[in-house]
C-alpha positions in Angstrom: 132.7 -43.4 84.1 133.2 -46.1 86.7 136.6 -46.4 88.4 136.4 -50.2 88.2 137.4 -50.2 84.5 140.9 -51.5 84.1 142.8 -48.6 82.7 145.4 -50.8 81.3 143.0 -52.2 78.8 142.1 -48.8 77.3 143.7 -46.9 74.5 145.9 -44.0 75.8 143.4 -41.3 74.7 140.6 -43.1 76.6 142.7 -43.4 79.7 143.7 -39.6 79.5 140.1 -38.7 79.1 139.0 -40.8 82.1 141.7 -39.2 84.2 140.7 -35.7 83.2 137.0 -36.4 84.0 138.0 -37.7 87.4 140.2 -34.7 88.1 137.3 -32.5 87.1 134.9 -34.2 89.4 137.3 -33.7 92.3 138.4 -30.3 91.6 136.0 -28.2 89.5 138.3 -25.6 88.0 138.3 -24.0 84.5 141.8 -25.5 84.0 140.5 -29.0 84.7 137.5 -28.5 82.5 139.9 -27.4 79.7 141.8 -30.7 80.2 138.5 -32.5 79.8 137.7 -30.6 76.6 141.1 -31.3 75.1 141.3 -34.9 76.2 137.8 -35.5 74.6 138.9 -33.8 71.4 142.1 -36.1 71.3 140.1 -39.1 72.0 137.6 -38.3 69.2 140.3 -37.7 66.8 142.0 -41.0 67.6 138.7 -42.8 67.5 138.0 -41.5 64.0 141.4 -42.4 62.9 141.1 -46.1 64.3 137.7 -46.3 62.5 139.3 -45.1 59.1 142.1 -47.7 59.5 139.4 -50.4 60.2 137.4 -49.5 57.1 140.4 -49.2 54.7 141.7 -52.7 55.8 138.5 -54.4 54.8 
């Protein structure tokens, strides 16, 4: 994920995932990998929720 993306335009879950991935690439520890996995799970859950909201509004 390029660092040129404006983090302020992202959903909070996307921002957290990007930060976790950046941290993982800097310091490859099992704790940072765990943060990437948890952040990706949270992002995916939020993405599904947003998709559900979009489809119910139509």
